[in-house]
C-alpha positions as CSV (number, residue, x, y, z in Angstrom):
1,M,0.0,0.0,0.0
2,G,1.5,3.3,-1.0
3,A,1.6,6.6,0.8
4,R,-1.1,8.1,-1.5
5,E,-3.4,5.2,-0.9
6,V,-3.6,5.6,2.9
7,G,-4.0,9.4,2.7
8,L,-1.6,11.9,4.1
9,P,-2.4,14.2,7.0
10,T,-4.0,17.5,6.0
11,V,-1.4,19.5,4.1
12,V,-1.1,23.1,5.3
13,E,0.6,26.0,3.4
14,S,4.2,26.4,4.4
15,R,4.0,29.3,6.9
16,E,6.3,32.3,7.1
17,D,8.2,30.7,10.1
18,L,9.0,27.6,8.0
19,P,11.3,27.3,4.9
20,R,9.4,26.7,1.6
21,E,11.9,24.1,0.6
22,V,14.3,21.7,2.5
23,T,17.4,20.0,1.2
24,I,17.6,16.5,2.6
25,W,21.2,15.4,3.1
26,E,21.0,11.6,2.8
27,V,23.6,9.9,5.0
28,G,22.4,6.3,4.8
29,P,25.1,5.0,2.5
30,R,27.8,6.3,4.7
31,D,26.7,7.0,8.2
32,G,23.9,4.4,8.0
33,L,26.1,1.5,6.8
34,Q,29.3,2.2,8.7
35,N,27.8,0.9,11.9
36,E,26.7,-2.5,10.5
37,S,28.2,-5.5,12.2
38,S,29.0,-7.2,8.9
39,V,30.3,-5.7,5.6
40,V,27.6,-4.9,3.0
41,P,28.8,-6.0,-0.5
42,V,29.7,-3.1,-2.7
43,E,27.1,-4.2,-5.3
44,I,24.4,-3.8,-2.7
45,K,25.8,-0.3,-1.8
46,L,25.8,0.8,-5.4
47,E,22.2,-0.4,-5.9
48,F,21.2,1.4,-2.7
49,L,22.7,4.7,-4.1
50,D,21.0,4.1,-7.4
51,R,17.6,3.6,-5.8
52,L,18.0,6.6,-3.5
53,A,18.7,8.8,-6.6
54,D,15.6,7.2,-8.3
55,A,13.6,8.4,-5.2
56,G,14.6,12.0,-6.0
57,L,17.3,12.6,-3.3
58,R,19.9,15.0,-4.6
59,V,22.6,14.8,-1.9
60,L,23.8,11.3,-1.2
61,E,26.8,10.9,1.1
62,A,28.4,8.0,-0.5
63,T,31.3,6.7,1.7
64,S,34.2,7.7,3.8
65,F,38.0,7.6,3.3
66,V,38.7,6.8,6.9
67,H,41.3,4.1,7.5
68,P,39.8,0.6,6.9
69,K,41.2,-0.5,10.3
70,W,38.7,1.9,12.0
71,V,35.7,1.5,9.8
72,P,36.1,-1.8,7.8
73,Q,32.5,-1.5,6.5
74,L,33.7,1.4,4.3
75,A,37.0,-0.1,3.2
76,D,35.7,-0.4,-0.4
77,A,35.5,3.4,-0.9
78,E,37.6,3.5,-4.1
79,E,35.8,0.5,-5.6
80,L,32.4,2.0,-4.8
81,L,33.2,5.4,-6.4
82,A,34.7,3.7,-9.5
83,G,31.4,1.8,-9.9
84,L,29.1,4.6,-9.1
85,R,26.6,5.7,-11.8
86,R,26.6,9.4,-11.1
87,R,23.5,11.4,-12.0
88,D,23.2,14.9,-13.2
89,G,22.1,17.2,-10.4
90,V,23.1,14.7,-7.7
91,R,26.0,15.4,-5.3
92,Y,28.0,12.5,-3.8
93,P,30.0,13.9,-0.9
94,V,32.4,11.7,1.0
95,L,33.8,12.0,4.5
96,V,37.6,12.7,4.7
97,P,39.3,12.4,8.0
98,N,42.8,13.7,7.2
99,E,45.3,14.6,4.4
100,R,45.8,11.0,3.3
101,G,42.0,10.6,3.0
102,L,41.8,13.8,1.0
103,G,44.5,12.5,-1.4
104,R,42.4,9.3,-1.9
105,A,39.3,11.3,-2.5
106,L,40.9,13.6,-5.1
107,A,42.3,10.5,-6.9
108,A,38.8,9.1,-7.0
109,G,37.4,12.3,-8.6
110,V,35.4,13.5,-5.6
111,R,34.1,17.1,-5.7
112,H,32.4,17.4,-2.3
113,I,33.9,16.4,1.0
114,A,33.2,16.6,4.7
115,V,35.4,16.7,7.8
116,F,34.2,15.4,11.1
117,G,35.0,17.4,14.3
118,S,33.9,17.3,17.9
119,A,32.4,20.0,20.1
120,T,33.9,18.3,23.2
121,E,37.3,17.3,24.5
122,S,36.3,13.8,25.5
123,F,34.9,12.8,22.1
124,A,37.7,14.4,20.2
125,R,40.1,12.2,22.2
126,R,38.1,9.0,21.5
127,N,37.2,9.6,17.9
128,L,40.2,11.6,16.6
129,N,42.9,10.8,19.1
130,R,43.4,14.5,19.5
131,G,42.3,17.2,21.9
132,L,39.6,19.8,21.2
133,D,42.1,22.4,20.0
134,E,44.5,19.9,18.4
135,Q,41.8,18.6,16.0
136,F,42.0,21.9,14.0
137,A,45.6,21.3,13.2
138,M,44.5,18.1,11.4
139,F,41.6,19.9,9.6
140,E,43.4,23.0,8.4
141,P,45.5,21.5,5.7
142,V,42.6,19.2,4.5
143,V,40.2,22.1,4.2
144,G,42.8,24.4,2.7
145,R,43.9,22.0,0.0
146,A,40.4,21.0,-0.8
147,R,39.3,24.6,-1.3
148,A,42.4,25.2,-3.4
149,E,41.4,22.2,-5.6
150,G,37.9,23.7,-6.0
151,L,36.1,21.3,-3.7
152,D,33.1,22.1,-1.6
153,V,33.7,21.4,2.1
154,R,31.2,20.6,4.8
155,G,32.0,20.5,8.5
156,Y,30.3,18.0,10.8
157,L,30.3,18.9,14.5
158,S,29.5,16.1,16.8
159,M,28.3,16.1,20.4
160,C,26.6,19.5,20.1
161,F,23.9,18.8,22.7
162,G,25.2,16.1,25.0
163,D,28.3,14.0,25.5
164,P,28.3,10.6,27.3
165,W,31.5,11.6,29.2
166,E,30.9,15.3,29.8
167,G,27.1,15.6,30.0
168,A,25.3,18.6,28.6
169,V,27.4,20.8,26.3
170,P,27.2,24.6,26.7
171,A,25.9,26.4,23.6
172,E,28.7,28.9,23.8
173,Q,31.3,26.0,23.5
174,V,29.4,24.6,20.4
175,V,29.4,28.0,18.8
176,A,33.1,28.6,19.5
177,V,34.1,25.3,17.9
178,G,31.7,25.6,15.0
179,R,32.9,29.1,14.1
180,R,36.4,27.8,13.8
181,L,35.3,25.3,11.2
182,L,33.3,27.9,9.3
183,D,36.2,30.4,9.5
184,M,38.6,27.7,8.2
185,G,36.6,27.4,5.0
186,C,33.7,25.0,5.6
187,A,30.7,26.2,3.5
188,Q,28.2,24.5,5.8
189,L,28.2,23.3,9.4
190,S,26.1,20.3,10.4
191,L,25.2,20.3,14.1
192,G,25.1,16.7,15.3
193,D,23.1,15.2,18.2
194,T,25.4,12.2,18.2
195,I,23.8,10.3,21.1
196,G,20.3,11.5,20.5
197,V,19.7,13.4,23.8
198,A,18.8,16.8,22.5
199,T,15.4,18.4,23.2
200,A,13.6,21.1,21.3
201,G,14.6,23.7,24.0
202,Q,18.3,22.8,23.5
203,V,18.0,23.0,19.8
204,Q,16.4,26.5,20.0
205,A,19.1,27.7,22.4
206,V,22.0,26.4,20.3
207,L,20.6,27.9,17.1
208,A,20.0,31.2,18.9
209,A,23.6,31.3,20.1
210,F,24.8,30.9,16.6
211,R,22.5,33.7,15.4
212,D,23.7,35.9,18.2
213,A,27.3,35.2,17.2
214,G,26.6,36.4,13.7
215,V,26.5,33.0,11.9
216,P,23.8,33.0,9.1
217,V,21.3,30.3,9.5
218,D,21.7,29.2,5.9
219,A,25.3,28.1,6.9
220,L,23.8,25.5,9.3
221,A,22.4,22.1,9.0
222,V,21.1,19.7,11.6
223,H,21.8,16.0,12.2
224,F,19.6,14.3,14.8
225,H,19.6,10.8,16.2
226,D,16.4,9.3,17.6
227,T,17.6,7.6,20.8
228,Y,14.9,9.3,22.9
229,G,12.3,9.7,20.2
230,Q,13.0,13.5,19.8
231,A,14.5,13.7,16.3
232,L,11.4,14.9,14.5
233,A,10.5,17.4,17.3
234,N,14.0,18.7,17.2
235,T,13.9,19.0,13.4
236,L,10.7,21.0,13.5
237,T,12.3,23.3,16.0
238,A,15.3,23.8,13.7
239,L,13.0,24.4,10.7
240,R,11.2,27.1,12.6
241,A,14.5,28.7,13.4
242,G,15.2,28.9,9.6
243,V,17.4,25.8,9.0
244,S,16.7,24.4,5.6
245,T,19.2,21.5,5.3
246,V,18.4,18.4,7.3
247,D,20.5,15.2,7.5
248,S,18.7,11.9,7.6
249,S,19.2,8.3,6.8
250,A,16.9,6.1,4.6
251,G,15.2,3.6,6.8
252,G,16.6,5.1,10.0
253,L,19.9,3.3,9.5
254,G,23.0,4.2,11.5
255,G,24.5,5.2,14.7
256,C,28.1,6.0,15.7
257,P,30.8,3.4,16.1
258,Y,32.5,5.5,18.7
259,A,29.4,6.3,20.8
260,E,27.8,3.1,22.0
261,S,24.6,4.9,23.3
262,A,23.8,6.3,19.8
263,T,21.0,4.7,18.0
264,G,19.7,5.3,14.5
265,N,19.6,8.5,12.6
266,L,16.4,10.4,11.9
267,A,14.7,8.2,9.2
268,T,14.4,10.0,5.8
269,E,10.9,8.6,5.4
270,D,9.7,10.0,8.7
271,L,11.2,13.3,7.8
272,V,9.5,13.3,4.3
273,W,6.1,12.4,5.9
274,M,6.4,15.5,8.2
275,L,7.6,17.8,5.4
276,D,4.7,16.7,3.3
277,G,2.2,17.5,6.0
278,L,3.8,21.0,6.4
279,G,3.6,21.7,2.7
280,I,7.4,22.0,2.5
281,R,9.0,21.0,-0.8
282,H,11.7,18.4,-0.8
283,G,11.6,16.6,-4.2
284,V,11.5,13.0,-2.8
285,D,9.0,10.3,-4.0
286,L,8.0,8.7,-0.7
287,D,6.7,5.5,-2.2
288,V,10.0,4.9,-4.1
289,L,12.0,5.7,-1.0
290,V,9.9,3.3,1.2
291,G,10.4,0.6,-1.3
292,T,14.2,1.2,-1.2
293,S,14.4,1.0,2.5
294,A,12.2,-2.1,2.6
295,W,14.6,-3.6,0.0
296,M,17.7,-2.7,2.1
297,A,16.1,-4.1,5.3
298,T,15.8,-7.5,3.6
299,R,19.4,-7.3,2.6
300,L,20.4,-6.5,6.2
301,G,18.2,-9.2,7.6
302,R,16.1,-7.1,10.0
303,P,13.1,-4.7,9.9
304,S,13.6,-1.0,9.2
305,P,13.4,1.1,12.4
306,S,11.5,3.8,10.4
307,R,7.9,4.0,11.5
308,V,6.8,5.3,8.1
309,V,8.6,2.4,6.4
310,R,6.9,-0.1,8.7
311,A,3.5,1.5,8.2
312,L,3.6,1.7,4.5
313,S,5.3,-1.6,3.7
314,G,3.9,-3.8,6.4
């Protein structure tokens, strides 16, 4: 049964306090699959990317050039990019952890990259083996060379709302670290709720702190995990603050291999259902997307955590 057959909730006109259009930054092929206990064959990954493009998604984070020792699920990055059927109008960013990773990305013809930083000392130590300030020494040559080569660079900032070792993270600290990434040359900053503890009030406070620091809202994106069931509420709060780029993962796949309490990302299908009800344009065919996530769930051998996928494909 398709989405149109069951009837969507009443669609309202997109109000002045909401964006008219949202860019969905699909992270399922990278962030979604990197946390799998077994390696997904590259042929399945390539079909997944193809199906996501068929659904109308225009930003597909394809893979990561992190060392295979740390994320063996993405050790096939070169093979995947060599076999990728690129579509006109679709971006395929990749995560690049360091200069060696950037060299691999450039050799593979990548045009859009992302670096992954931390808003806290504890997570920077565990994820990057560097301190909060030391991480920038690793990012600066990567961002500088990427910009010189004409690449678009995104900055991910993890632990923006809570850290399992440090607790709640002050908004001022998040802004200070985030501004360094933007000042370094990142065109966009994605604010990550890595362990899924954020509430709407925290989201409002962090975005207000960036606004008060002079950071334009169109330079910000949000990346929520659904550990406490707050991802959609937090997304709506961000939309009302003017954010118009939202990270999500098809079928709700993903987590964080370095944060054991992190559960899946916001499901792209759940996001699309909400955007449809708000009258916000996004360009995604929900039925095709649901079919894609149901297909991937069978390949992974377990049901999709997305409520919309379960409702429309059950």
